[in-house]
All heavy atoms as a GROMACS GRO file, in nm:
protein
  599
    1MET      N    1  17.449   8.296   4.740
    1MET     CA    2  17.507   8.278   4.609
    1MET      C    3  17.599   8.156   4.608
    1MET      O    4  17.630   8.104   4.503
    1MET     CB    5  17.586   8.403   4.571
    1MET     CG    6  17.641   8.396   4.433
    1MET     SD    7  17.588   8.532   4.336
    1MET     CE    8  17.743   8.597   4.288
    2LYS      N    9  17.638   8.110   4.724
    2LYS     CA   10  17.728   7.995   4.732
    2LYS      C   11  17.672   7.876   4.656
    2LYS      O   12  17.745   7.803   4.590
    2LYS     CB   13  17.751   7.959   4.879
    2LYS     CG   14  17.839   7.839   4.898
    2LYS     CD   15  17.857   7.811   5.046
    2LYS     CE   16  17.932   7.683   5.067
    2LYS     NZ   17  17.949   7.652   5.208
    3GLU      N   18  17.540   7.856   4.663
    3GLU     CA   19  17.478   7.742   4.598
    3GLU      C   20  17.493   7.747   4.446
    3GLU      O   21  17.487   7.646   4.378
    3GLU     CB   22  17.330   7.733   4.633
    3GLU     CG   23  17.303   7.708   4.779
    3GLU     CD   24  17.315   7.833   4.865
    3GLU    OE1   25  17.309   7.946   4.812
    3GLU    OE2   26  17.333   7.817   4.986
    4ALA      N   27  17.510   7.867   4.392
    4ALA     CA   28  17.520   7.883   4.246
    4ALA      C   29  17.662   7.865   4.194
    4ALA      O   30  17.682   7.856   4.074
    4ALA     CB   31  17.468   8.021   4.206
    5LEU      N   32  17.759   7.860   4.284
    5LEU     CA   33  17.898   7.852   4.241
    5LEU      C   34  17.934   7.710   4.202
    5LEU      O   35  17.882   7.614   4.256
    5LEU     CB   36  17.991   7.901   4.352
    5LEU     CG   37  17.975   8.049   4.384
    5LEU    CD1   38  18.057   8.085   4.506
    5LEU    CD2   39  18.012   8.136   4.266
    6PRO      N   40  18.025   7.694   4.106
    6PRO     CA   41  18.062   7.561   4.060
    6PRO      C   42  18.139   7.484   4.165
    6PRO      O   43  18.194   7.540   4.259
    6PRO     CB   44  18.149   7.589   3.938
    6PRO     CG   45  18.203   7.724   3.960
    6PRO     CD   46  18.099   7.798   4.037
    7VAL      N   47  18.139   7.355   4.147
    7VAL     CA   48  18.207   7.264   4.239
    7VAL      C   49  18.324   7.202   4.165
    7VAL      O   50  18.314   7.166   4.048
    7VAL     CB   51  18.108   7.154   4.284
    7VAL    CG1   52  18.175   7.051   4.370
    7VAL    CG2   53  17.990   7.217   4.356
    8ARG      N   54  18.435   7.191   4.233
    8ARG     CA   55  18.553   7.123   4.176
    8ARG      C   56  18.579   6.998   4.258
    8ARG      O   57  18.584   7.003   4.380
    8ARG     CB   58  18.675   7.214   4.181
    8ARG     CG   59  18.670   7.326   4.082
    8ARG     CD   60  18.801   7.397   4.082
    8ARG     NE   61  18.798   7.504   3.984
    8ARG     CZ   62  18.896   7.590   3.964
    8ARG    NH1   63  19.004   7.583   4.037
    8ARG    NH2   64  18.885   7.683   3.873
    9GLY      N   65  18.596   6.886   4.190
    9GLY     CA   66  18.628   6.763   4.260
    9GLY      C   67  18.519   6.719   4.356
    9GLY      O   68  18.547   6.654   4.455
   10GLY      N   69  18.395   6.758   4.330
   10GLY     CA   70  18.284   6.715   4.413
   10GLY      C   71  18.256   6.800   4.534
   10GLY      O   72  18.166   6.771   4.611
   11GLU      N   73  18.334   6.907   4.556
   11GLU     CA   74  18.310   6.990   4.673
   11GLU      C   75  18.341   7.136   4.644
   11GLU      O   76  18.424   7.167   4.561
   11GLU     CB   77  18.394   6.944   4.792
   11GLU     CG   78  18.543   6.948   4.767
   11GLU     CD   79  18.623   6.887   4.880
   11GLU    OE1   80  18.595   6.774   4.917
   11GLU    OE2   81  18.716   6.956   4.928
   12VAL      N   82  18.267   7.224   4.710
   12VAL     CA   83  18.294   7.367   4.698
   12VAL      C   84  18.420   7.396   4.777
   12VAL      O   85  18.442   7.342   4.884
   12VAL     CB   86  18.176   7.449   4.753
   12VAL    CG1   87  18.210   7.597   4.755
   12VAL    CG2   88  18.052   7.423   4.671
   13TRP      N   89  18.505   7.480   4.723
   13TRP     CA   90  18.628   7.516   4.794
   13TRP      C   91  18.593   7.612   4.906
   13TRP      O   92  18.578   7.731   4.884
   13TRP     CB   93  18.726   7.579   4.698
   13TRP     CG   94  18.787   7.482   4.603
   13TRP    CD1   95  18.749   7.353   4.581
   13TRP    CD2   96  18.895   7.506   4.516
   13TRP    NE1   97  18.826   7.295   4.485
   13TRP    CE2   98  18.917   7.387   4.443
   13TRP    CE3   99  18.975   7.615   4.492
   13TRP    CZ2  100  19.017   7.376   4.348
   13TRP    CZ3  101  19.074   7.603   4.397
   13TRP    CH2  102  19.096   7.485   4.327
   14GLU      N  103  18.579   7.562   5.026
   14GLU     CA  104  18.538   7.644   5.140
   14GLU      C  105  18.638   7.755   5.171
   14GLU      O  106  18.600   7.860   5.219
   14GLU     CB  107  18.518   7.558   5.265
   14GLU     CG  108  18.403   7.460   5.254
   14GLU     CD  109  18.268   7.527   5.243
   14GLU    OE1  110  18.253   7.641   5.292
   14GLU    OE2  111  18.176   7.467   5.187
   15ASN      N  112  18.766   7.732   5.144
   15ASN     CA  113  18.866   7.832   5.179
   15ASN      C  114  18.881   7.940   5.072
   15ASN      O  115  18.956   8.034   5.089
   15ASN     CB  116  19.002   7.766   5.204
   15ASN     CG  117  19.054   7.694   5.082
   15ASN    OD1  118  18.982   7.668   4.988
   15ASN    ND2  119  19.182   7.660   5.084
   16ASN      N  120  18.810   7.928   4.963
   16ASN     CA  121  18.819   8.028   4.856
   16ASN      C  122  18.713   8.135   4.879
   16ASN      O  123  18.596   8.104   4.896
   16ASN     CB  124  18.799   7.960   4.720
   16ASN     CG  125  18.839   8.050   4.606
   16ASN    OD1  126  18.851   8.171   4.622
   16ASN    ND2  127  18.860   7.992   4.491
   17ASP      N  128  18.754   8.259   4.880
   17ASP     CA  129  18.661   8.370   4.899
   17ASP      C  130  18.603   8.408   4.763
   17ASP      O  131  18.660   8.487   4.690
   17ASP     CB  132  18.733   8.488   4.962
   17ASP     CG  133  18.640   8.604   4.991
   17ASP    OD1  134  18.522   8.597   4.950
   17ASP    OD2  135  18.684   8.700   5.053
   18HIS      N  136  18.489   8.347   4.729
   18HIS     CA  137  18.429   8.369   4.598
   18HIS      C  138  18.387   8.514   4.578
   18HIS      O  139  18.388   8.563   4.466
   18HIS     CB  140  18.310   8.275   4.577
   18HIS     CG  141  18.350   8.132   4.568
   18HIS    ND1  142  18.424   8.082   4.464
   18HIS    CD2  143  18.328   8.029   4.652
   18HIS    CE1  144  18.445   7.953   4.482
   18HIS    NE2  145  18.388   7.919   4.596
   19ARG      N  146  18.350   8.581   4.687
   19ARG     CA  147  18.312   8.722   4.673
   19ARG      C  148  18.430   8.804   4.621
   19ARG      O  149  18.415   8.887   4.533
   19ARG     CB  150  18.264   8.777   4.807
   19ARG     CG  151  18.223   8.920   4.798
   19ARG     CD  152  18.170   8.972   4.928
   19ARG     NE  153  18.134   9.111   4.914
   19ARG     CZ  154  18.055   9.174   4.996
   19ARG    NH1  155  18.004   9.112   5.099
   19ARG    NH2  156  18.027   9.300   4.978
   20ALA      N  157  18.549   8.779   4.676
   20ALA     CA  158  18.669   8.851   4.630
   20ALA      C  159  18.699   8.817   4.485
   20ALA      O  160  18.740   8.904   4.409
   20ALA     CB  161  18.788   8.817   4.720
   21VAL      N  162  18.677   8.693   4.445
   21VAL     CA  163  18.700   8.652   4.307
   21VAL      C  164  18.603   8.725   4.215
   21VAL      O  165  18.642   8.780   4.112
   21VAL     CB  166  18.688   8.499   4.291
   21VAL    CG1  167  18.691   8.458   4.145
   21VAL    CG2  168  18.800   8.429   4.368
   22VAL      N  169  18.474   8.727   4.252
   22VAL     CA  170  18.373   8.796   4.171
   22VAL      C  171  18.406   8.944   4.161
   22VAL      O  172  18.400   9.004   4.053
   22VAL     CB  173  18.232   8.772   4.227
   22VAL    CG1  174  18.130   8.864   4.160
   22VAL    CG2  175  18.191   8.626   4.210
   23GLU      N  176  18.444   9.006   4.274
   23GLU     CA  177  18.480   9.148   4.271
   23GLU      C  178  18.600   9.174   4.180
   23GLU      O  179  18.602   9.273   4.106
   23GLU     CB  180  18.510   9.198   4.413
   23GLU     CG  181  18.388   9.209   4.501
   23GLU     CD  182  18.293   9.321   4.456
   23GLU    OE1  183  18.339   9.423   4.401
   23GLU    OE2  184  18.172   9.304   4.477
   24ALA      N  185  18.699   9.085   4.183
   24ALA     CA  186  18.816   9.102   4.098
   24ALA      C  187  18.777   9.089   3.950
   24ALA      O  188  18.826   9.166   3.866
   24ALA     CB  189  18.923   8.999   4.134
   25ILE      N  190  18.689   8.994   3.919
   25ILE     CA  191  18.645   8.978   3.781
   25ILE      C  192  18.566   9.101   3.736
   25ILE      O  193  18.586   9.152   3.625
   25ILE     CB  194  18.562   8.849   3.765
   25ILE    CG1  195  18.650   8.726   3.788
   25ILE    CG2  196  18.497   8.843   3.627
   25ILE    CD1  197  18.574   8.596   3.801
   26LEU      N  198  18.477   9.150   3.822
   26LEU     CA  199  18.402   9.271   3.789
   26LEU      C  200  18.496   9.389   3.763
   26LEU      O  201  18.476   9.467   3.669
   26LEU     CB  202  18.303   9.306   3.900
   26LEU     CG  203  18.184   9.212   3.917
   26LEU    CD1  204  18.106   9.246   4.043
   26LEU    CD2  205  18.094   9.215   3.795
   27CYS      N  206  18.600   9.400   3.844
   27CYS     CA  207  18.699   9.506   3.827
   27CYS      C  208  18.771   9.491   3.693
   27CYS      O  209  18.785   9.587   3.618
   27CYS     CB  210  18.799   9.503   3.942
   27CYS     SG  211  18.930   9.625   3.926
   28LYS      N  212  18.813   9.370   3.662
   28LYS     CA  213  18.884   9.344   3.537
   28LYS      C  214  18.797   9.379   3.417
   28LYS      O  215  18.838   9.446   3.324
   28LYS     CB  216  18.927   9.197   3.531
   28LYS     CG  217  19.021   9.164   3.415
   28LYS     CD  218  18.943   9.109   3.297
   28LYS     CE  219  19.032   9.058   3.188
   28LYS     NZ  220  19.075   9.157   3.091
   29LEU      N  221  18.672   9.332   3.420
   29LEU     CA  222  18.583   9.356   3.307
   29LEU      C  223  18.542   9.503   3.298
   29LEU      O  224  18.525   9.556   3.188
   29LEU     CB  225  18.458   9.267   3.319
   29LEU     CG  226  18.484   9.117   3.311
   29LEU    CD1  227  18.353   9.041   3.330
   29LEU    CD2  228  18.551   9.078   3.181
   30GLY      N  229  18.528   9.567   3.413
   30GLY     CA  230  18.485   9.707   3.415
   30GLY      C  231  18.594   9.805   3.375
   30GLY      O  232  18.566   9.912   3.322
   31THR      N  233  18.718   9.769   3.400
   31THR     CA  234  18.829   9.861   3.372
   31THR      C  235  18.913   9.822   3.252
   31THR      O  236  18.990   9.903   3.201
   31THR     CB  237  18.924   9.871   3.494
   31THR    OG1  238  18.986   9.743   3.513
   31THR    CG2  239  18.850   9.916   3.618
   32GLY      N  240  18.902   9.696   3.212
   32GLY     CA  241  18.986   9.648   3.103
   32GLY      C  242  19.127   9.615   3.148
   32GLY      O  243  19.216   9.595   3.065
   33ALA      N  244  19.147   9.608   3.278
   33ALA     CA  245  19.280   9.575   3.332
   33ALA      C  246  19.323   9.435   3.288
   33ALA      O  247  19.240   9.351   3.254
   33ALA     CB  248  19.278   9.582   3.485
   34ARG      N  249  19.452   9.412   3.292
   34ARG     CA  250  19.503   9.277   3.264
   34ARG      C  251  19.481   9.190   3.386
   34ARG      O  252  19.473   9.241   3.498
   34ARG     CB  253  19.653   9.283   3.232
   34ARG     CG  254  19.686   9.363   3.109
   34ARG     CD  255  19.835   9.375   3.086
   34ARG     NE  256  19.910   9.380   3.210
   34ARG     CZ  257  20.029   9.321   3.228
   34ARG    NH1  258  20.088   9.256   3.131
   34ARG    NH2  259  20.091   9.330   3.344
   35TRP      N  260  19.471   9.060   3.366
   35TRP     CA  261  19.455   8.970   3.481
   35TRP      C  262  19.567   8.992   3.583
   35TRP      O  263  19.545   8.991   3.703
   35TRP     CB  264  19.452   8.824   3.436
   35TRP     CG  265  19.329   8.785   3.360
   35TRP    CD1  266  19.323   8.754   3.227
   35TRP    CD2  267  19.195   8.775   3.409
   35TRP    NE1  268  19.193   8.725   3.192
   35TRP    CE2  269  19.113   8.736   3.301
   35TRP    CE3  270  19.136   8.795   3.534
   35TRP    CZ2  271  18.976   8.716   3.316
   35TRP    CZ3  272  19.000   8.775   3.548
   35TRP    CH2  273  18.921   8.736   3.439
   36ASP      N  274  19.689   9.013   3.533
   36ASP     CA  275  19.805   9.030   3.622
   36ASP      C  276  19.797   9.156   3.707
   36ASP      O  277  19.869   9.169   3.805
   36ASP     CB  278  19.934   9.035   3.541
   36ASP     CG  279  19.970   8.900   3.483
   36ASP    OD1  280  19.917   8.798   3.532
   36ASP    OD2  281  20.052   8.895   3.389
   37ASP      N  282  19.710   9.250   3.670
   37ASP     CA  283  19.699   9.376   3.745
   37ASP      C  284  19.596   9.370   3.858
   37ASP      O  285  19.578   9.469   3.929
   37ASP     CB  286  19.662   9.490   3.650
   37ASP     CG  287  19.774   9.521   3.552
   37ASP    OD1  288  19.892   9.489   3.583
   37ASP    OD2  289  19.744   9.574   3.443
   38LEU      N  290  19.530   9.256   3.875
   38LEU     CA  291  19.428   9.245   3.978
   38LEU      C  292  19.489   9.238   4.117
   38LEU      O  293  19.601   9.191   4.135
   38LEU     CB  294  19.342   9.120   3.954
   38LEU     CG  295  19.262   9.120   3.824
   38LEU    CD1  296  19.191   8.986   3.808
   38LEU    CD2  297  19.162   9.234   3.823
   39ALA      N  298  19.413   9.283   4.216
   39ALA     CA  299  19.459   9.278   4.355
   39ALA      C  300  19.477   9.133   4.399
   39ALA      O  301  19.396   9.047   4.367
   39ALA     CB  302  19.357   9.347   4.445
   40LEU      N  303  19.582   9.109   4.473
   40LEU     CA  304  19.611   8.974   4.518
   40LEU      C  305  19.516   8.924   4.627
   40LEU      O  306  19.515   8.806   4.658
   40LEU     CB  307  19.756   8.965   4.568
   40LEU     CG  308  19.861   8.983   4.459
   40LEU    CD1  309  20.000   8.979   4.522
   40LEU    CD2  310  19.848   8.876   4.352
   41SER      N  311  19.433   9.012   4.682
   41SER     CA  312  19.340   8.969   4.786
   41SER      C  313  19.239   8.868   4.732
   41SER      O  314  19.179   8.792   4.808
   41SER     CB  315  19.266   9.089   4.845
   41SER     OG  316  19.191   9.154   4.744
   42ALA      N  317  19.222   8.863   4.601
   42ALA     CA  318  19.128   8.769   4.539
   42ALA      C  319  19.196   8.637   4.505
   42ALA      O  320  19.132   8.545   4.459
   42ALA     CB  321  19.068   8.830   4.414
   43GLY      N  322  19.325   8.628   4.528
   43GLY     CA  323  19.400   8.509   4.489
   43GLY      C  324  19.490   8.544   4.372
   43GLY      O  325  19.498   8.659   4.330
   44SER      N  326  19.557   8.444   4.322
   44SER     CA  327  19.648   8.470   4.210
   44SER      C  328  19.566   8.508   4.087
   44SER      O  329  19.453   8.462   4.068
   44SER     CB  330  19.734   8.348   4.181
   44SER     OG  331  19.661   8.254   4.104
   45PRO      N  332  19.622   8.593   4.002
   45PRO     CA  333  19.551   8.630   3.879
   45PRO      C  334  19.515   8.509   3.793
   45PRO      O  335  19.409   8.507   3.730
   45PRO     CB  336  19.651   8.721   3.807
   45PRO     CG  337  19.736   8.778   3.915
   45PRO     CD  338  19.748   8.667   4.017
   46VAL      N  339  19.600   8.408   3.794
   46VAL     CA  340  19.572   8.287   3.716
   46VAL      C  341  19.448   8.216   3.772
   46VAL      O  342  19.361   8.172   3.697
   46VAL     CB  343  19.694   8.192   3.716
   46VAL    CG1  344  19.659   8.058   3.655
   46VAL    CG2  345  19.810   8.256   3.642
   47THR      N  346  19.438   8.208   3.905
   47THR     CA  347  19.323   8.144   3.969
   47THR      C  348  19.196   8.221   3.937
   47THR      O  349  19.093   8.161   3.903
   47THR     CB  350  19.343   8.135   4.121
   47THR    OG1  351  19.460   8.057   4.147
   47THR    CG2  352  19.223   8.072   4.189
   48VAL      N  353  19.200   8.352   3.948
   48VAL     CA  354  19.082   8.435   3.919
   48VAL      C  355  19.041   8.416   3.773
   48VAL      O  356  18.923   8.397   3.742
   48VAL     CB  357  19.109   8.583   3.951
   48VAL    CG1  358  18.992   8.669   3.908
   48VAL    CG2  359  19.136   8.601   4.100
   49ALA      N  360  19.137   8.420   3.682
   49ALA     CA  361  19.107   8.402   3.540
   49ALA      C  362  19.047   8.263   3.515
   49ALA      O  363  18.950   8.248   3.439
   49ALA     CB  364  19.232   8.421   3.455
   50ASN      N  365  19.102   8.162   3.581
   50ASN     CA  366  19.049   8.026   3.564
   50ASN      C  367  18.905   8.016   3.610
   50ASN      O  368  18.822   7.953   3.545
   50ASN     CB  369  19.136   7.924   3.639
   50ASN     CG  370  19.267   7.898   3.569
   50ASN    OD1  371  19.284   7.927   3.451
   50ASN    ND2  372  19.362   7.844   3.643
   51TRP      N  373  18.873   8.079   3.726
   51TRP     CA  374  18.734   8.080   3.773
   51TRP      C  375  18.646   8.148   3.670
   51TRP      O  376  18.538   8.098   3.636
   51TRP     CB  377  18.721   8.152   3.907
   51TRP     CG  378  18.753   8.067   4.026
   51TRP    CD1  379  18.860   8.083   4.111
   51TRP    CD2  380  18.680   7.955   4.076
   51TRP    NE1  381  18.856   7.987   4.209
   51TRP    CE2  382  18.747   7.907   4.190
   51TRP    CE3  383  18.565   7.889   4.034
   51TRP    CZ2  384  18.702   7.798   4.263
   51TRP    CZ3  385  18.519   7.780   4.107
   51TRP    CH2  386  18.588   7.736   4.220
   52TYR      N  387  18.688   8.263   3.619
   52TYR     CA  388  18.608   8.336   3.521
   52TYR      C  389  18.580   8.250   3.398
   52TYR      O  390  18.466   8.237   3.355
   52TYR     CB  391  18.676   8.467   3.480
   52TYR     CG  392  18.603   8.532   3.365
   52TYR    CD1  393  18.479   8.592   3.384
   52TYR    CD2  394  18.657   8.530   3.236
   52TYR    CE1  395  18.410   8.650   3.278
   52TYR    CE2  396  18.589   8.587   3.130
   52TYR     CZ  397  18.466   8.646   3.152
   52TYR     OH  398  18.399   8.701   3.046
   53TYR      N  399  18.684   8.191   3.341
   53TYR     CA  400  18.667   8.113   3.218
   53TYR      C  401  18.580   7.989   3.244
   53TYR      O  402  18.499   7.952   3.159
   53TYR     CB  403  18.802   8.075   3.158
   53TYR     CG  404  18.876   8.196   3.105
   53TYR    CD1  405  19.006   8.224   3.147
   53TYR    CD2  406  18.816   8.283   3.015
   53TYR    CE1  407  19.073   8.336   3.101
   53TYR    CE2  408  18.883   8.395   2.968
   53TYR     CZ  409  19.011   8.420   3.011
   53TYR     OH  410  19.077   8.531   2.964
   54GLU      N  411  18.595   7.928   3.362
   54GLU     CA  412  18.512   7.813   3.396
   54GLU      C  413  18.366   7.855   3.409
   54GLU      O  414  18.275   7.790   3.356
   54GLU     CB  415  18.561   7.751   3.527
   54GLU     CG  416  18.485   7.626   3.566
   54GLU     CD  417  18.541   7.561   3.691
   54GLU    OE1  418  18.664   7.560   3.709
   54GLU    OE2  419  18.460   7.512   3.771
   55TRP      N  420  18.342   7.966   3.479
   55TRP     CA  421  18.205   8.016   3.498
   55TRP      C  422  18.146   8.062   3.366
   55TRP      O  423  18.028   8.042   3.340
   55TRP     CB  424  18.203   8.128   3.600
   55TRP     CG  425  18.237   8.085   3.740
   55TRP    CD1  426  18.238   7.958   3.789
   55TRP    CD2  427  18.272   8.170   3.849
   55TRP    NE1  428  18.274   7.957   3.921
   55TRP    CE2  429  18.296   8.087   3.960
   55TRP    CE3  430  18.288   8.307   3.862
   55TRP    CZ2  431  18.332   8.137   4.084
   55TRP    CZ3  432  18.326   8.357   3.986
   55TRP    CH2  433  18.347   8.273   4.096
   56GLU      N  434  18.226   8.125   3.281
   56GLU     CA  435  18.179   8.171   3.151
   56GLU      C  436  18.138   8.052   3.064
   56GLU      O  437  18.032   8.053   3.003
   56GLU     CB  438  18.289   8.253   3.082
   56GLU     CG  439  18.255   8.305   2.945
   56GLU     CD  440  18.151   8.414   2.944
   56GLU    OE1  441  18.131   8.482   3.045
   56GLU    OE2  442  18.089   8.431   2.837
   57LYS      N  443  18.222   7.950   3.063
   57LYS     CA  444  18.194   7.830   2.982
   57LYS      C  445  18.067   7.759   3.028
   57LYS      O  446  17.989   7.712   2.946
   57LYS     CB  447  18.313   7.735   2.991
   57LYS     CG  448  18.298   7.611   2.907
   57LYS     CD  449  18.421   7.522   2.917
   57LYS     CE  450  18.402   7.394   2.839
   57LYS     NZ  451  18.519   7.307   2.850
   58SER      N  452  18.044   7.754   3.159
   58SER     CA  453  17.928   7.683   3.213
   58SER      C  454  17.800   7.765   3.205
   58SER      O  455  17.692   7.713   3.231
   58SER     CB  456  17.954   7.645   3.359
   58SER     OG  457  17.948   7.760   3.443
   59GLY      N  458  17.812   7.896   3.175
   59GLY     CA  459  17.695   7.983   3.172
   59GLY      C  460  17.668   8.049   3.306
   59GLY      O  461  17.579   8.133   3.318
   60LEU      N  462  17.745   8.012   3.407
   60LEU     CA  463  17.724   8.068   3.540
   60LEU      C  464  17.759   8.216   3.545
   60LEU      O  465  17.694   8.293   3.615
   60LEU     CB  466  17.807   7.992   3.644
   60LEU     CG  467  17.794   8.041   3.788
   60LEU    CD1  468  17.650   8.028   3.837
   60LEU    CD2  469  17.889   7.964   3.878
   61TRP      N  470  17.860   8.258   3.467
   61TRP     CA  471  17.897   8.400   3.472
   61TRP      C  472  17.781   8.489   3.430
   61TRP      O  473  17.763   8.597   3.485
   61TRP     CB  474  18.022   8.431   3.391
   61TRP     CG  475  18.055   8.575   3.408
   61TRP    CD1  476  18.039   8.674   3.317
   61TRP    CD2  477  18.099   8.638   3.528
   61TRP    NE1  478  18.073   8.796   3.372
   61TRP    CE2  479  18.109   8.776   3.503
   61TRP    CE3  480  18.130   8.592   3.655
   61TRP    CZ2  481  18.151   8.867   3.599
   61TRP    CZ3  482  18.172   8.682   3.751
   61TRP    CH2  483  18.181   8.818   3.722
   62GLN      N  484  17.701   8.444   3.335
   62GLN     CA  485  17.587   8.524   3.293
   62GLN      C  486  17.490   8.544   3.410
   62GLN      O  487  17.434   8.652   3.426
   62GLN     CB  488  17.515   8.457   3.175
   62GLN     CG  489  17.593   8.462   3.045
   62GLN     CD  490  17.710   8.364   3.039
   62GLN    OE1  491  17.726   8.276   3.122
   62GLN    NE2  492  17.794   8.382   2.939
   63GLU      N  493  17.472   8.441   3.492
   63GLU     CA  494  17.385   8.453   3.610
   63GLU      C  495  17.448   8.546   3.714
   63GLU      O  496  17.380   8.629   3.772
   63GLU     CB  497  17.358   8.316   3.672
   63GLU     CG  498  17.274   8.319   3.796
   63GLU     CD  499  17.134   8.377   3.777
   63GLU    OE1  500  17.085   8.386   3.663
   63GLU    OE2  501  17.073   8.416   3.879
   64ILE      N  502  17.577   8.532   3.738
   64ILE     CA  503  17.646   8.621   3.832
   64ILE      C  504  17.635   8.766   3.783
   64ILE      O  505  17.607   8.857   3.860
   64ILE     CB  506  17.793   8.579   3.850
   64ILE    CG1  507  17.800   8.444   3.920
   64ILE    CG2  508  17.872   8.685   3.927
   64ILE    CD1  509  17.938   8.383   3.923
   65SER      N  510  17.656   8.785   3.653
   65SER     CA  511  17.648   8.918   3.593
   65SER      C  512  17.508   8.976   3.610
   65SER      O  513  17.491   9.093   3.646
   65SER     CB  514  17.685   8.910   3.445
   65SER     OG  515  17.666   9.033   3.383
   66ARG      N  516  17.406   8.893   3.588
   66ARG     CA  517  17.268   8.940   3.603
   66ARG      C  518  17.243   8.982   3.747
   66ARG      O  519  17.186   9.088   3.773
   66ARG     CB  520  17.171   8.829   3.563
   66ARG     CG  521  17.025   8.872   3.566
   66ARG     CD  522  16.930   8.754   3.552
   66ARG     NE  523  16.934   8.664   3.665
   66ARG     CZ  524  16.880   8.688   3.785
   66ARG    NH1  525  16.820   8.801   3.808
   66ARG    NH2  526  16.888   8.600   3.882
   67ARG      N  527  17.289   8.901   3.842
   67ARG     CA  528  17.270   8.934   3.984
   67ARG      C  529  17.345   9.062   4.021
   67ARG      O  530  17.297   9.143   4.099
   67ARG     CB  531  17.315   8.819   4.072
   67ARG     CG  532  17.226   8.699   4.063
   67ARG     CD  533  17.273   8.589   4.154
   67ARG     NE  534  17.193   8.470   4.134
   67ARG     CZ  535  17.196   8.367   4.216
   67ARG    NH1  536  17.273   8.369   4.323
   67ARG    NH2  537  17.123   8.261   4.191
   68ALA      N  538  17.464   9.078   3.966
   68ALA     CA  539  17.543   9.199   3.994
   68ALA      C  540  17.470   9.323   3.945
   68ALA      O  541  17.467   9.426   4.013
   68ALA     CB  542  17.681   9.189   3.930
   69LYS      N  543  17.409   9.313   3.828
   69LYS     CA  544  17.335   9.426   3.773
   69LYS      C  545  17.214   9.459   3.860
   69LYS      O  546  17.184   9.576   3.882
   69LYS     CB  547  17.293   9.397   3.629
   69LYS     CG  548  17.410   9.402   3.534
   69LYS     CD  549  17.369   9.367   3.393
   69LYS     CE  550  17.492   9.366   3.304
   69LYS     NZ  551  17.460   9.322   3.169
   70VAL      N  552  17.147   9.356   3.910
   70VAL     CA  553  17.032   9.377   3.999
   70VAL      C  554  17.078   9.451   4.124
   70VAL      O  555  17.006   9.538   4.177
   70VAL     CB  556  16.965   9.242   4.035
   70VAL    CG1  557  16.868   9.259   4.151
   70VAL    CG2  558  16.894   9.184   3.914
   71LEU      N  559  17.198   9.421   4.171
   71LEU     CA  560  17.251   9.485   4.290
   71LEU      C  561  17.317   9.620   4.260
   71LEU      O  562  17.370   9.684   4.350
   71LEU     CB  563  17.353   9.393   4.358
   71LEU     CG  564  17.294   9.263   4.412
   71LEU    CD1  565  17.405   9.170   4.459
   71LEU    CD2  566  17.196   9.289   4.524
   72GLY      N  567  17.315   9.661   4.136
   72GLY     CA  568  17.369   9.792   4.101
   72GLY      C  569  17.511   9.793   4.052
   72GLY      O  570  17.570   9.898   4.034
   73ARG      N  571  17.570   9.676   4.029
   73ARG     CA  572  17.706   9.667   3.976
   73ARG      C  573  17.697   9.642   3.827
   73ARG      O  574  17.669   9.534   3.783
   73ARG     CB  575  17.783   9.551   4.042
   73ARG     CG  576  17.816   9.568   4.186
   73ARG     CD  577  17.916   9.682   4.208
   73ARG     NE  578  18.035   9.670   4.128
   73ARG     CZ  579  18.148   9.616   4.169
   73ARG    NH1  580  18.159   9.569   4.290
   73ARG    NH2  581  18.251   9.610   4.089
   74HIS      N  582  17.717   9.745   3.747
   74HIS     CA  583  17.706   9.732   3.602
   74HIS      C  584  17.839   9.691   3.544
   74HIS      O  585  17.943   9.740   3.585
   74HIS     CB  586  17.660   9.864   3.539
   74HIS     CG  587  17.524   9.904   3.588
   74HIS    ND1  588  17.411   9.844   3.542
   74HIS    CD2  589  17.487   9.993   3.681
   74HIS    CE1  590  17.307   9.897   3.604
   74HIS    NE2  591  17.350   9.989   3.689
   75LEU      N  592  17.834   9.600   3.449
   75LEU     CA  593  17.956   9.552   3.384
   75LEU      C  594  17.985   9.631   3.258
   75LEU      O  595  17.901   9.682   3.196
   75LEU     CB  596  17.942   9.404   3.348
   75LEU     CG  597  17.906   9.312   3.464
   75LEU    CD1  598  17.895   9.170   3.415
   75LEU    CD2  599  18.010   9.322   3.572
   0.00000   0.00000   0.00000
């Protein structure tokens, strides 16, 4: 899935755990929690929200969502 993730400044952020970010977004969307209520293991709530809005704007979130559903994670 790494290949499908967006690039910032010409490079993928290798130190960012995108799986944790995706899990946090799935949790937020599935529970209706506020961004501030997300677990810090995914990074700051602002960072997670920024990834979500960037992916949503680019259309990537729809692909991530589709893949999550295929894997049994319903939004």
